[in-house]
LOZA-468443 format. One line per field, with one value per residue (C-alpha): residue number from 1; z, y, x; residue in three letters. Coordinates in pm, 1 decimal. Example, Ala and Ser with C-alpha at 12.3 -4.5 7.8 and 13.67 -1.06 7.14 Angstrom:
<atoms>
pos <- c(1:2)
zz <- c(780.0:714.0)
yy <- c(-450.0:-106.0)
xx <- c(1230.0:1367.0)
code <- c(ALA:SER)
</atoms>
This chain:
<atoms>
pos <- c(1:2:3:4:5:6:7:8:9:10:11:12:13:14:15:16:17:18:19:20:21:22:23:24:25:26:27:28:29:30:31:32:33:34:35:36:37:38:39:40:41:42:43:44:45:46:47:48:49:50:51:52:53:54:55:56:57:58:59:60:61:62:63:64:65:66:67:68:69:70:71:72:73:74:75:76:77:78:79:80:81:82:83:84:85:86:87:88:89:90:91:92:93:94:95:96:97:98:99:100:101:102:103:104:105:106:107:108:109:110:111:112:113:114:115:116:117:118:119:120:121:122:123:124:125:126:127:128:129:130:131:132:133:134:135:136:137:138:139:140:141:142:143:144:145:146:147:148:149:150:151:152:153:154:155:156:157:158:159:160:161:162:163:164:165:166:167:168:169:170:171:172:173:174:175:176:177:178:179:180:181:182:183:184:185:186:187:188:189:190:191:192:193:194:195:196:197:198:199:200:201:202:203:204:205:206:207:208:209:210:211:212:213:214:215:216:217:218:219:220:221:222:223:224:225:226:227:228:229:230:231:232:233:234:235:236:237:238:239:240:241:242:243:244:245:246:247:248:249:250:251:252:253:254:255:256:257:258:259:260:261:262:263:264:265:266:267:268:269:270:271:272:273:274:275:276:277:278:279:280:281:282:283:284:285:286:287:288:289:290:291:292:293:294:295:296:297:298:299:300:301:302:303:304:305:306:307:308:309:310:311:312:313:314:315:316:317:318:319:320:321:322:323:324:325:326:327:328:329:330:331:332:333:334:335:336:337:338:339:340:341:342:343:344:345:346:347:348:349:350:351:352:353:354:355:356:357:358:359:360:361:362:363:364:365:366:367:368:369:370:371:372:373:374:375:376:377:378:379:380:381:382:383:384:385:386:387:388:389:390:391:392:393:394:395:396:397:398:399:400:401:402:403:404:405:406:407:408:409:410:411:412:413:414:415:416:417:418:419:420:421:422:423:424:425:426:427:428:429:430:431:432:433:434:435:436:437:438:439:440:441:442:443:444:445:446:447:448:449:450:451:452:453:454:455:456:457:458:459:460:461)
zz <- c(-181.9:-425.4:-356.7:-533.2:-902.1:-893.4:-1227.2:-1089.0:-722.0:-552.9:-211.7:106.9:446.3:558.4:834.4:620.0:443.5:139.6:51.1:-197.5:-444.6:-677.6:-877.4:-1088.6:-792.9:-751.9:-418.2:-472.0:-643.7:-742.9:-443.6:-162.2:-178.5:66.2:198.7:349.1:678.1:502.2:328.5:614.0:957.1:1171.5:1445.3:1722.1:1953.9:1924.9:1974.7:2317.7:2483.9:2571.1:2207.0:2104.2:2359.3:2209.0:1851.4:1924.5:2126.8:1847.1:1587.3:1799.4:1840.9:1464.0:1394.7:1169.3:1366.1:1249.7:1410.6:1236.3:1229.4:1396.9:1560.2:1223.3:1076.1:1361.5:1353.5:982.4:1058.5:1320.7:1604.1:1928.7:1945.1:2278.6:2164.6:1965.4:1798.6:1667.3:1407.3:1365.0:1207.3:1557.6:1664.4:1986.0:2182.3:2070.8:2179.5:2513.7:2564.7:2478.1:2718.5:3072.9:3119.9:2849.0:2827.0:2535.1:2477.7:2229.4:2068.8:1748.2:1696.0:1909.2:2011.2:2293.5:2537.8:2672.2:2988.5:3107.3:3422.1:3305.2:2938.8:2718.8:2383.5:2158.8:1948.4:1667.1:1424.9:1049.3:927.0:627.2:355.6:489.0:312.3:434.8:756.9:1086.2:1199.5:1022.7:1118.3:957.7:1032.6:758.0:722.2:633.7:974.6:1082.3:1416.6:1455.8:1252.2:1362.3:1017.0:1015.3:711.3:583.9:572.7:204.5:314.8:638.0:458.6:291.2:624.3:755.6:738.7:603.9:379.1:627.0:897.9:677.8:694.6:847.4:1019.1:988.0:1290.0:1081.5:860.6:991.4:658.0:609.7:393.0:198.1:7.3:-76.2:-126.6:242.4:203.1:-70.9:133.7:433.6:211.4:70.7:416.1:287.2:476.3:237.7:302.3:170.8:-62.6:-131.2:145.7:138.0:195.3:461.4:652.4:644.7:776.2:1069.0:1110.7:1370.9:1076.7:1006.4:1354.8:1295.7:982.4:1196.3:1470.5:1251.6:1027.1:1339.5:1503.3:1196.9:1024.4:706.3:421.7:367.6:23.0:-157.3:-199.9:169.5:289.3:57.0:184.9:553.1:552.0:394.7:602.5:937.6:1082.2:1088.0:1387.8:1591.2:1524.6:1716.3:2081.6:2317.6:2519.5:2211.7:2115.6:2464.4:2410.7:2070.0:2216.3:2468.9:2189.2:1988.7:2269.6:2480.5:2209.8:2236.1:1932.9:2083.3:1926.5:1573.6:1630.1:1751.4:1441.9:1210.7:1376.7:1336.6:973.9:883.5:1059.5:1299.8:1617.0:1605.0:1630.1:1927.9:2120.2:1982.4:2250.0:2195.3:1816.0:1832.3:2029.7:1783.7:1506.7:1705.3:1773.5:2046.3:1834.0:1832.9:2211.5:2266.8:2022.7:2191.4:2532.1:2414.3:2211.0:2498.3:2729.2:2482.3:2427.2:2800.2:2773.0:2487.7:2698.6:2991.7:2766.8:2611.5:2965.3:3052.8:3313.5:3387.5:3234.8:3334.1:3119.4:3377.8:3297.6:2923.5:2924.1:3145.9:2874.9:2601.3:2793.7:3008.8:2743.4:2718.6:3097.0:3184.1:2931.2:3038.1:3402.5:3321.0:3146.4:3443.7:3681.3:3469.6:3503.1:3882.3:3993.9:4261.8:4140.5:4288.9:4178.2:3825.5:3799.6:3936.9:3702.5:3398.3:3472.8:3506.8:3187.0:2967.4:3104.7:3039.3:2682.3:2631.0:2755.3:2468.0:2228.3:2406.4:2733.9:3032.6:3329.8:3675.8:3791.5:3549.9:3533.2:3912.8:3948.1:3648.0:3810.3:4135.3:3945.4:3796.0:4135.3:4290.2:4029.2:4204.6:4545.6:4426.4:4413.3:4795.5:4962.0:5323.6:5605.6:5716.8:5432.4:5175.5:5348.6:5335.2:4955.7:4962.6:5142.8:4871.8:4686.0:4351.8:4458.8:4247.6:3929.2:3993.1:4057.1:3728.1:3558.3:3722.4:3572.2:3229.8:3268.3:3378.3:3078.5:2855.1:3003.9:3177.5:3524.2:3644.8:3660.2:4011.4:4140.8:3995.4:4124.3:4475.3:4484.1:4345.9:4618.1:4911.2:4849.2:4909.2:5247.8:5585.7:5780.6:6007.0:5718.5:5520.1:5801.9:5798.3:5420.1:5461.0:5764.7:5969.6:6346.4:6566.0:6802.8:7173.7:7290.6:7600.0:7737.4:7515.0:7697.4:7616.5:7684.2:7759.8:8130.5:8322.4:8427.8:8220.6:7869.5:7710.3:7745.8:7427.3:7372.9:7429.5:7157.6:7341.7:7370.2)
yy <- c(-8173.6:-8358.8:-8553.5:-8548.3:-8602.9:-8908.5:-8811.4:-8481.4:-8543.6:-8776.1:-8942.7:-8736.8:-8812.4:-8503.3:-8443.1:-8518.7:-8811.1:-8821.6:-8508.9:-8426.8:-8158.9:-8027.7:-7748.6:-7702.0:-7582.3:-7200.6:-7023.4:-6972.4:-7280.5:-7409.2:-7641.1:-7798.1:-8081.2:-8358.2:-8573.9:-8898.3:-9034.3:-9291.8:-9018.4:-8784.8:-8815.7:-8625.9:-8864.1:-8825.5:-8973.3:-8642.7:-8422.7:-8295.8:-8510.6:-8194.3:-8084.3:-8426.7:-8401.5:-8068.4:-8197.8:-8509.7:-8331.5:-8079.0:-8354.5:-8568.6:-8263.8:-8230.4:-7966.2:-7970.2:-7955.9:-7915.2:-7872.4:-7575.6:-7345.4:-7387.4:-7716.5:-7888.2:-7718.8:-7830.8:-8187.3:-8206.2:-8081.5:-8351.3:-8097.8:-8109.7:-7823.9:-7663.0:-7509.6:-7653.7:-7430.9:-7555.4:-7412.4:-7511.0:-7408.3:-7379.3:-7018.1:-6897.1:-6908.7:-7268.9:-7362.7:-7198.4:-7413.5:-7731.6:-7667.2:-7557.9:-7505.5:-7238.3:-6863.8:-6625.1:-6363.9:-6094.4:-5802.8:-5790.2:-6165.7:-6342.6:-6691.3:-6942.6:-7057.3:-7406.8:-7464.7:-7799.2:-7721.4:-7496.2:-7589.9:-7370.7:-7487.4:-7198.5:-7256.5:-7015.1:-7008.3:-7015.7:-6658.7:-6538.3:-6277.7:-6058.6:-5850.5:-5501.8:-5540.7:-5381.0:-5704.4:-5600.7:-5266.5:-5112.5:-4809.8:-4561.2:-4732.0:-5058.5:-5219.5:-5450.5:-5331.8:-5589.4:-5900.0:-6136.3:-6237.9:-6614.0:-6839.3:-7175.3:-7341.1:-7239.7:-6875.1:-6914.5:-7026.3:-6688.1:-6507.0:-6687.9:-6531.7:-6771.2:-7072.4:-7294.2:-7194.5:-7265.9:-7644.9:-7819.7:-8160.2:-8308.4:-8515.2:-8680.9:-8880.6:-8776.4:-8614.2:-8290.7:-8025.9:-7776.6:-7491.2:-7309.4:-7399.6:-7479.8:-7829.7:-7720.3:-7420.8:-7643.2:-7864.0:-7562.6:-7399.0:-7081.4:-6835.9:-6690.6:-6458.6:-6566.5:-6302.9:-5959.0:-5885.4:-5508.2:-5548.8:-5815.7:-5601.1:-5304.0:-5523.7:-5633.7:-5480.5:-5746.0:-5982.1:-5808.9:-5903.1:-6256.3:-6275.2:-6208.3:-6446.6:-6745.5:-6702.5:-6697.4:-6991.9:-7216.3:-7108.8:-7048.2:-6814.4:-6533.0:-6512.6:-6197.1:-6051.8:-6120.1:-5942.3:-5640.7:-5427.7:-5447.9:-5164.0:-4926.9:-5033.7:-5087.7:-4760.7:-4909.9:-5114.4:-4795.6:-4817.3:-5145.3:-5113.4:-5119.0:-5406.2:-5628.7:-5530.9:-5624.1:-5975.8:-5994.1:-5882.5:-6165.1:-6413.2:-6276.7:-6291.3:-6584.8:-6848.7:-6964.0:-6764.2:-6417.6:-6326.7:-6410.3:-6233.6:-5922.9:-5917.6:-5960.7:-5680.6:-5456.3:-5555.9:-5492.3:-5154.2:-5271.0:-5231.1:-4852.6:-4884.3:-5120.4:-4990.0:-4643.5:-4550.0:-4872.9:-4845.3:-4489.5:-4607.3:-4890.5:-4631.9:-4413.6:-4421.9:-4683.0:-4908.1:-5204.1:-5193.8:-5173.0:-5455.4:-5686.3:-5622.3:-5688.9:-5996.8:-6139.9:-6090.7:-6239.4:-6537.7:-6602.2:-6593.0:-6844.4:-7075.2:-7060.8:-7148.6:-7434.4:-7563.1:-7520.5:-7255.1:-6966.0:-6622.1:-6297.0:-6000.3:-5772.3:-5914.7:-5916.5:-5549.5:-5475.7:-5616.6:-5413.6:-5084.8:-5079.3:-4913.2:-4620.3:-4598.7:-4613.4:-4347.0:-4111.2:-4163.7:-4074.1:-3758.2:-3656.2:-3721.1:-3499.5:-3229.2:-3237.1:-3503.7:-3746.1:-4098.7:-4267.1:-3980.3:-3995.4:-4366.9:-4336.1:-4048.0:-4221.0:-4544.2:-4357.8:-4157.1:-4449.1:-4674.6:-4403.4:-4359.6:-4734.5:-4760.3:-4539.2:-4808.3:-5137.1:-5177.1:-5242.9:-5341.7:-5225.5:-5582.2:-5590.3:-5227.4:-5194.5:-5501.2:-5379.5:-5041.8:-5212.0:-5422.6:-5107.1:-4933.3:-5229.0:-5208.1:-4896.7:-5064.1:-5356.5:-5119.8:-5095.6:-5413.9:-5305.4:-5245.9:-5361.5:-5175.9:-5366.9:-5694.4:-5611.4:-5605.2:-5983.7:-5970.1:-5758.2:-5930.4:-5850.5:-5949.7:-6265.5:-6098.0:-5794.1:-6019.3:-6203.2:-5864.2:-5769.7:-6084.3:-5982.5:-5637.1:-5795.6:-6029.4:-5732.1:-5532.9:-5269.4:-5354.6:-5524.9:-5902.3:-5882.4:-5713.0:-5979.9:-6254.8:-6106.8:-6109.2:-6464.0:-6585.2:-6406.0:-6592.0:-6923.2:-6828.2:-6944.9:-6668.1:-6587.0:-6559.0:-6358.0:-6101.9:-6080.5:-6029.0:-5740.7:-5619.8:-5619.5:-5566.2:-5690.7:-5429.3:-5512.5:-5568.8:-5382.5:-5151.8:-4856.3:-4524.0:-4281.5:-3970.1:-3830.3:-3886.1:-4170.5:-4105.2:-3796.1:-3652.2:-3485.5:-3111.1:-2906.8:-2717.9:-2347.5:-2103.7:-2019.2:-2381.4)
xx <- c(-3202.8:-2986.3:-2670.6:-2337.0:-2292.0:-2067.6:-1918.6:-1786.3:-1711.1:-1469.1:-1498.9:-1466.8:-1317.1:-1123.1:-869.6:-563.2:-731.6:-955.4:-1145.5:-1414.2:-1311.0:-1577.2:-1416.6:-1728.9:-1938.3:-1954.6:-1985.7:-2358.2:-2495.5:-2837.9:-2858.3:-2661.2:-2413.9:-2494.5:-2211.5:-2349.0:-2216.3:-2000.1:-1802.1:-1705.2:-1543.8:-1795.3:-1906.1:-2161.9:-1899.1:-1711.6:-2018.1:-2114.6:-2379.0:-2569.6:-2573.2:-2702.3:-2984.2:-3092.2:-3068.2:-3273.2:-3540.3:-3591.1:-3613.3:-3846.7:-4070.5:-4108.8:-3846.6:-3541.3:-3216.7:-2857.2:-2518.9:-2360.8:-2061.2:-1726.4:-1819.0:-1871.0:-1564.2:-1338.8:-1471.4:-1393.8:-1042.8:-996.2:-1004.3:-1204.3:-1457.4:-1533.5:-1862.2:-2149.8:-2410.5:-2742.4:-2978.5:-3342.1:-3671.9:-3821.7:-3873.1:-3704.6:-4029.4:-4085.8:-3733.6:-3800.2:-4110.1:-3920.5:-3634.3:-3707.0:-3333.8:-3318.9:-3350.7:-3388.3:-3120.8:-3030.5:-3204.2:-3004.4:-3034.5:-3295.0:-3180.4:-3194.0:-2927.7:-2989.3:-2787.2:-2653.5:-2457.0:-2171.4:-2218.6:-2436.7:-2574.9:-2673.6:-2983.4:-3070.4:-3360.3:-3294.1:-3250.9:-3449.5:-3403.6:-3681.2:-3942.2:-3856.1:-4054.0:-3961.2:-3798.7:-3476.4:-3328.4:-3018.2:-2802.3:-2715.1:-2376.3:-2549.5:-2484.8:-2766.2:-2902.1:-3178.4:-3251.3:-3522.6:-3640.8:-3683.8:-3667.0:-3544.1:-3205.1:-3180.0:-3198.4:-3003.4:-2688.2:-2639.8:-2656.6:-2346.6:-2003.6:-1738.2:-1772.7:-1586.2:-1836.8:-2138.5:-2147.7:-2450.1:-2452.5:-2800.7:-2901.3:-3177.0:-2937.0:-2589.9:-2499.3:-2301.9:-2468.4:-2255.9:-2420.3:-2096.1:-1729.7:-1690.7:-1548.0:-1312.7:-1194.4:-1126.6:-913.9:-729.8:-707.2:-867.3:-1086.3:-1344.3:-1638.2:-1978.8:-2120.2:-1976.9:-1722.2:-1778.7:-2151.2:-2099.8:-1847.4:-2082.7:-2365.5:-2150.8:-1802.0:-1714.7:-1671.3:-1340.2:-1221.3:-1342.4:-1127.7:-820.3:-932.8:-1014.6:-711.9:-492.3:-669.2:-685.5:-365.3:-567.9:-481.2:-731.3:-890.2:-782.7:-1130.9:-1198.9:-883.5:-863.1:-1156.8:-1057.9:-803.0:-1057.2:-1356.8:-1181.9:-1312.4:-1663.3:-1550.6:-1597.5:-1971.8:-1996.4:-2108.2:-1804.0:-1950.8:-1962.0:-1607.9:-1488.6:-1622.2:-1457.4:-1123.5:-1140.4:-1209.8:-917.0:-663.6:-782.0:-808.2:-446.8:-331.0:-298.2:36.3:-79.1:-411.7:-228.2:-8.3:-304.4:-498.6:-196.2:-137.9:-502.1:-500.5:-772.4:-567.5:-596.9:-973.8:-956.9:-652.9:-571.9:-315.7:-124.8:-138.9:-3.1:301.2:363.6:387.5:630.7:1002.3:963.3:745.8:983.4:1024.4:649.1:584.9:837.1:681.1:324.4:411.6:614.5:316.6:69.5:299.7:275.4:-102.6:-88.2:127.8:-113.3:-406.8:-209.5:-145.2:-515.1:-434.8:-670.2:-627.1:-793.2:-900.6:-735.0:-391.1:-461.9:-558.1:-258.4:-30.7:-196.1:-224.6:91.6:312.8:70.2:21.0:392.8:486.5:209.6:307.1:668.2:549.7:333.1:623.1:848.6:584.4:612.6:365.6:473.1:540.7:235.0:9.7:148.7:80.7:-272.4:-356.9:-206.3:-395.2:-723.7:-677.0:-573.0:-848.7:-1109.5:-989.8:-996.5:-1354.1:-1464.6:-1340.3:-1397.4:-1577.2:-1351.6:-1569.9:-1463.0:-1416.9:-1120.5:-1006.7:-968.8:-740.0:-542.5:-482.3:-382.1:-129.8:16.6:34.7:219.1:495.5:629.4:616.2:828.5:1125.7:1122.3:1244.7:1296.4:1052.8:710.4:536.1:738.3:653.9:283.2:297.7:287.2:-47.4:-209.9:-491.8:-328.3:22.7:44.3:-76.5:141.9:442.5:381.3:365.2:696.2:849.9:720.4:874.4:1200.5:1214.2:1143.2:1432.0:1217.9:1348.8:1664.6:1651.0:1800.8:1483.4:1254.9:1484.5:1476.7:1095.2:1095.1:1332.3:1171.7:845.1:1020.6:1170.3:1034.6:856.2:1151.9:1397.1:1146.6:1128.3:1505.4:1502.5:1260.4:1458.1:1139.2:1186.1:903.2:767.7:759.8:405.9:290.2:26.7:-37.0:-7.5:-282.0:-85.8:251.6:202.3:42.0:-312.4:-372.0:-397.9:-102.9:-122.4:-97.2:224.0:209.2:298.0:623.0:736.8)
code <- c(UNK:UNK:UNK:UNK:UNK:UNK:UNK:UNK:UNK:UNK:UNK:UNK:UNK:UNK:UNK:UNK:UNK:UNK:UNK:UNK:UNK:UNK:UNK:UNK:UNK:UNK:UNK:UNK:UNK:UNK:UNK:UNK:UNK:UNK:UNK:UNK:UNK:UNK:UNK:UNK:UNK:UNK:UNK:UNK:UNK:UNK:UNK:UNK:UNK:UNK:UNK:UNK:UNK:UNK:UNK:UNK:UNK:UNK:UNK:UNK:UNK:UNK:UNK:UNK:UNK:UNK:UNK:UNK:UNK:UNK:UNK:UNK:UNK:UNK:UNK:UNK:UNK:UNK:UNK:UNK:UNK:UNK:UNK:UNK:UNK:UNK:UNK:UNK:UNK:UNK:UNK:UNK:UNK:UNK:UNK:UNK:UNK:UNK:UNK:UNK:UNK:UNK:UNK:UNK:UNK:UNK:UNK:UNK:UNK:UNK:UNK:UNK:UNK:UNK:UNK:UNK:UNK:UNK:UNK:UNK:UNK:UNK:UNK:UNK:UNK:UNK:UNK:UNK:UNK:UNK:UNK:UNK:UNK:UNK:UNK:UNK:UNK:UNK:UNK:UNK:UNK:UNK:UNK:UNK:UNK:UNK:UNK:UNK:UNK:UNK:UNK:UNK:UNK:UNK:UNK:UNK:UNK:UNK:UNK:UNK:UNK:UNK:UNK:UNK:UNK:UNK:UNK:UNK:UNK:UNK:UNK:UNK:UNK:UNK:UNK:UNK:UNK:UNK:UNK:UNK:UNK:UNK:UNK:UNK:UNK:UNK:UNK:UNK:UNK:UNK:UNK:UNK:UNK:UNK:UNK:UNK:UNK:UNK:UNK:UNK:UNK:UNK:UNK:UNK:UNK:UNK:UNK:UNK:UNK:UNK:UNK:UNK:UNK:UNK:UNK:UNK:UNK:UNK:UNK:UNK:UNK:UNK:UNK:UNK:UNK:UNK:UNK:UNK:UNK:UNK:UNK:UNK:UNK:UNK:UNK:UNK:UNK:UNK:UNK:UNK:UNK:UNK:UNK:UNK:UNK:UNK:UNK:UNK:UNK:UNK:UNK:UNK:UNK:UNK:UNK:UNK:UNK:UNK:UNK:UNK:UNK:UNK:UNK:UNK:UNK:UNK:UNK:UNK:UNK:UNK:UNK:UNK:UNK:UNK:UNK:UNK:UNK:UNK:UNK:UNK:UNK:UNK:UNK:UNK:UNK:UNK:UNK:UNK:UNK:UNK:UNK:UNK:UNK:UNK:UNK:UNK:UNK:UNK:UNK:UNK:UNK:UNK:UNK:UNK:UNK:UNK:UNK:UNK:UNK:UNK:UNK:UNK:UNK:UNK:UNK:UNK:UNK:UNK:UNK:UNK:UNK:UNK:UNK:UNK:UNK:UNK:UNK:UNK:UNK:UNK:UNK:UNK:UNK:UNK:UNK:UNK:UNK:UNK:UNK:UNK:UNK:UNK:UNK:UNK:UNK:UNK:UNK:UNK:UNK:UNK:UNK:UNK:UNK:UNK:UNK:UNK:UNK:UNK:UNK:UNK:UNK:UNK:UNK:UNK:UNK:UNK:UNK:UNK:UNK:UNK:UNK:UNK:UNK:UNK:UNK:UNK:UNK:UNK:UNK:UNK:UNK:UNK:UNK:UNK:UNK:UNK:UNK:UNK:UNK:UNK:UNK:UNK:UNK:UNK:UNK:UNK:UNK:UNK:UNK:UNK:UNK:UNK:UNK:UNK:UNK:UNK:UNK:UNK:UNK:UNK:UNK:UNK:UNK:UNK:UNK:UNK:UNK:UNK:UNK:UNK:UNK:UNK:UNK:UNK:UNK:UNK:UNK:UNK:UNK:UNK:UNK:UNK:UNK:UNK:UNK:UNK:UNK:UNK:UNK:UNK:UNK:UNK:UNK:UNK:UNK:UNK:UNK:UNK:UNK:UNK:UNK:UNK:UNK:UNK:UNK:UNK:UNK:UNK:UNK:UNK:UNK)
</atoms>
């Protein structure tokens, strides 16, 4: 590996300071550029201690080991990564032997997860070009179904998605290795696909979702050749297993940039392949109303993440699916169904349709449906049954959803305010608010007369 040509390249630091700009270097060059520790801001002090343990154990065992991907990118941007991924020339089975606290996962890409308490360090083996063996399996569309072809770092680089995610931090000498225009694209805040975007999207359609996610998260512009094919190739997202798409949806909407991600998915035409019922409503007469509701809900999710508060996929899917559920329920009610039956049927139908696109596990779909069912019960504020709503396991989530509907103009603010106030009242005053009358306690009579069973009424009675 050769270093920088001092006559072409300037000094690097990054994160709004000095930055190396080598405009003579193409995306696919003859060799990597190596930025020594003195010329970049990546510091081990900002790297997870667990990740460092994995890097050093691999190196001390005779293997190459690099920090790679979003962790390096974020460190160069002056951000604080939550996840650290490692790449090595050690095969998964060798990693497994080195780390008793690891397990191998994945069929499509075999890799190791090394667990330190609740923290997981992902360790992958360098990917290779392959020789047509059975270790790489493709669908007719070009999508890679299985890829366990191992190689060197010089081959691995061209298997990565974006230039800004293809920077390697070498634990051996603390340098940063750049095979593409990654450093330059970070400086220019540009998201660029490595290689031919059409081919790369066909290999893995999830990359189109990652374009939206990273552009939203980083605030980067998308290179023209990276953005243009998405509208035409978006339908390939349907070929991805629903379980994997569920995970990608969570990444899109629980990263703190849900509103921007939602808009990008809609602009690229990808939303219709992930949430078809929602996308159809956005294109209809009520599109503006639906959009305001969803974006208001997603903005709330972004605020909770910014405040380091928990979020649940059940509430996220409730935001995205409620417009379709509420409108179908209204249609069923107009057709003669009772209100609670209409809501239950609409929830079941929309959830079933959604599961054909992205998985929606029962542990999330059931609470979501319960939240929807409670919306009808909030309208009743008198009696013991109304009071019992507050004891429901989904009351808090359903109440938060009621507030969202109120802010969006779906229900009167007075109703939401009443439920907000009643929660603050002492027990006695709360019973008065619900107009609950305590029953007198006494012996329960078994029949109409003492000492005997009630006789059935005759037909003439």
